[in-house]
C-alpha positions in Angstrom: 76.8 -237.5 -140.3 78.8 -234.8 -138.5 79.6 -235.4 -134.9 78.0 -232.3 -133.4 74.6 -233.2 -134.9 72.4 -234.5 -132.1 70.8 -238.2 -132.1 67.5 -238.5 -133.8 65.0 -240.7 -132.0 65.5 -243.4 -134.6 69.4 -243.0 -133.8 68.5 -243.0 -130.0 66.5 -246.3 -130.3 69.3 -248.1 -132.1 71.7 -247.2 -129.7 69.6 -248.0 -126.9 68.8 -251.6 -128.7 72.6 -252.2 -129.0 73.1 -251.6 -125.3 70.4 -253.7 -124.3 71.6 -256.6 -126.7 73.5 -259.7 -125.8 76.2 -257.9 -127.6 77.5 -256.2 -124.4 78.0 -257.4 -120.5 74.9 -257.8 -118.0 76.5 -254.7 -116.2 76.7 -252.6 -119.4 75.3 -249.2 -119.4 71.4 -248.4 -120.4 70.9 -245.2 -122.0 70.0 -243.6 -118.9 73.4 -244.5 -116.9 75.1 -243.5 -120.1 73.8 -240.2 -119.9 74.9 -239.9 -116.5 78.0 -241.1 -117.1 78.8 -239.0 -120.1 77.5 -235.7 -118.2 79.8 -236.2 -115.0 82.8 -236.8 -117.6 81.4 -233.3 -119.7 81.6 -231.4 -116.8 84.1 -232.6 -114.3 87.5 -231.8 -113.4 89.4 -232.9 -116.2 88.8 -233.8 -120.0 89.1 -237.5 -120.0 89.8 -239.1 -123.6 87.1 -241.4 -125.1 89.4 -244.2 -125.5 89.7 -244.4 -121.4 86.1 -243.9 -120.7 84.3 -245.9 -123.3 85.3 -249.6 -122.5 83.6 -249.1 -119.4 80.3 -248.6 -121.3 80.2 -252.2 -122.2 80.5 -253.7 -118.8 82.9 -256.6 -119.8 85.9 -258.0 -117.7 89.0 -256.4 -118.7 87.8 -253.7 -120.8 86.9 -256.4 -123.3 85.0 -255.2 -126.4 81.2 -256.0 -127.2 80.5 -258.7 -129.9 80.1 -256.5 -133.1 78.8 -258.1 -136.0 81.5 -256.2 -138.1 83.9 -253.3 -138.1 81.1 -251.4 -139.7 78.9 -251.7 -136.6 81.9 -251.0 -134.4 82.3 -247.5 -136.1 78.4 -246.9 -136.0 78.0 -247.6 -132.3 81.1 -245.8 -131.4 80.2 -242.9 -133.9 76.6 -242.8 -131.9 78.1 -242.5 -128.5 80.6 -240.0 -129.5 77.6 -237.9 -130.8 75.6 -238.4 -128.0 78.6 -237.1 -125.5 78.9 -234.0 -128.1 75.4 -233.0 -127.8 75.6 -233.0 -124.0 78.9 -231.0 -124.2 77.2 -228.3 -126.7 74.4 -228.0 -124.9 76.5 -226.9 -121.6 78.4 -224.7 -124.1 75.7 -223.0 -126.0 72.2 -223.4 -123.7 73.0 -224.8 -120.5 69.6 -224.1 -118.9 68.3 -226.5 -121.4 70.0 -229.4 -120.4 67.9 -232.3 -118.7 69.1 -235.4 -117.2 67.7 -238.3 -118.7 65.6 -240.0 -115.7 63.1 -242.5 -116.2 59.7 -242.0 -114.9 57.4 -244.6 -113.2 53.9 -244.6 -111.8 53.5 -245.1 -108.2 49.8 -245.3 -106.9 48.7 -243.2 -109.7 51.3 -240.7 -109.4 54.1 -240.2 -112.1 57.7 -240.6 -109.9 61.2 -239.9 -111.2 63.6 -242.9 -111.0 66.9 -241.2 -111.2 68.9 -244.0 -109.7 70.3 -245.6 -112.9 71.2 -242.0 -114.1 73.1 -241.2 -110.9 74.8 -244.5 -110.8 76.2 -243.5 -114.1 77.4 -240.4 -113.0 78.6 -241.8 -110.0 80.8 -244.3 -112.5 82.1 -241.0 -114.2 83.0 -239.4 -111.1 85.3 -242.3 -110.1 87.3 -242.0 -113.4 88.6 -238.8 -111.8 87.7 -239.6 -108.0 90.7 -237.6 -106.0 90.1 -234.7 -108.4 86.2 -234.6 -107.3 87.9 -234.3 -103.8 87.6 -230.6 -104.3 84.2 -230.5 -104.9 83.2 -232.6 -102.0 85.8 -230.1 -99.8 83.4 -227.7 -101.0 80.9 -226.0 -98.4 78.5 -225.1 -101.1 79.1 -227.9 -103.8 79.3 -230.9 -101.5 75.6 -230.7 -100.4 74.7 -231.0 -104.2 76.7 -234.1 -104.5 74.6 -235.8 -101.8 71.8 -236.8 -104.1 74.1 -238.4 -106.8 75.9 -240.4 -103.9 72.5 -241.6 -102.2 71.2 -242.5 -105.4 73.7 -243.8 -107.3 76.7 -245.0 -105.0 77.7 -249.1 -105.0 77.2 -248.6 -101.4 76.1 -246.0 -98.8 76.3 -246.1 -94.9 73.7 -247.9 -93.0 72.1 -244.9 -91.4 71.5 -243.2 -94.8 69.4 -246.2 -96.3 66.2 -244.5 -94.7 66.9 -241.2 -97.0 66.2 -244.2 -100.0 63.7 -246.6 -98.9 60.6 -245.4 -100.6 60.4 -244.3 -104.4 59.0 -241.0 -103.2 61.9 -240.3 -101.4 63.8 -241.1 -104.3 61.8 -238.9 -106.7 62.6 -236.0 -104.5 66.2 -236.4 -104.5 66.2 -236.4 -108.1 64.5 -233.3 -108.2 67.4 -232.0 -106.3 69.9 -233.9 -108.2 68.4 -232.0 -111.3 68.7 -228.4 -109.8 72.2 -229.0 -108.7 74.0 -230.1 -112.2 74.0 -226.4 -113.5 76.1 -225.3 -109.9 78.0 -228.4 -110.0 79.3 -227.3 -113.7 79.9 -223.8 -112.6 82.2 -224.6 -109.8 84.3 -227.1 -112.4 84.3 -224.6 -115.5 87.1 -222.2 -114.4 89.2 -225.2 -113.1 88.7 -227.6 -115.7 91.7 -228.9 -117.1 92.6 -230.6 -120.3 93.1 -234.6 -120.7 96.5 -233.6 -122.3 99.3 -232.5 -120.2 101.6 -230.0 -121.5 105.4 -230.9 -120.2 107.8 -227.7 -119.9 111.0 -228.4 -121.2 113.6 -227.7 -118.8 117.2 -228.8 -120.9 117.7 -227.8 -124.2 116.3 -230.2 -127.2 118.9 -232.7 -128.0 119.6 -233.1 -131.9 119.3 -236.6 -133.1 123.2 -236.7 -134.6 124.3 -235.2 -130.9 125.9 -237.7 -128.4 122.9 -239.4 -126.3 122.8 -237.5 -123.2 122.6 -241.2 -121.4 126.5 -241.5 -121.5 126.3 -244.1 -123.7 128.7 -242.6 -126.3 126.2 -243.3 -129.2 124.5 -240.9 -131.1 121.0 -239.8 -129.9 119.2 -240.7 -132.8 120.4 -244.8 -132.4 120.2 -244.7 -128.7 117.7 -243.2 -126.3 115.9 -241.6 -129.5 115.8 -244.4 -131.5 111.9 -245.6 -132.6 110.9 -248.1 -130.7 110.7 -251.8 -131.6 107.0 -253.1 -131.7 106.7 -256.9 -131.3 
């Protein structure tokens, strides 16, 4: 299965079942939280390697791995999550107007209301991976107001005087609608500024040959001094 193929309903349910199982921690992400989390990473200020963001999905202490039944299951679940991320990225690149947050819907007094809190929490967690870089968006007069619904619905703590903004399902529903409408603008803000997760270092000094004297001054050849292969214990 190619990484650029979207998840089928069967695969979506398979991943959902795993994330809801005892294999992951109590604080592990559900599918809606994962969708918000991956969205923040996909459109944010910097590309973040999967090796960094994946461990937080499991909700386990000290970045421990889930209790996979086998290496094959580990590969399978990891592959599904990678494809879930690629699906979001491809949608943004090819048809951004078709992007929709994976919100839950609940019924309240005969009305269907959007419950976007879990999705927003996931997005907020994604933002925290590069909180310092996201400061540029908070400082933007046009983007900061668009981040408010994400903060109100998803942050672990909000100010006491802000709790009245999220104290009914109806208020949360309207915040979720605002959030959905803001995603394209937030993405457009970061698109020209987005940096690769790989840092390119410009070499200021000429490259040292392996048989040249080591620049540290030891008198040894570079290949047996600072240029030696590290020993793995």
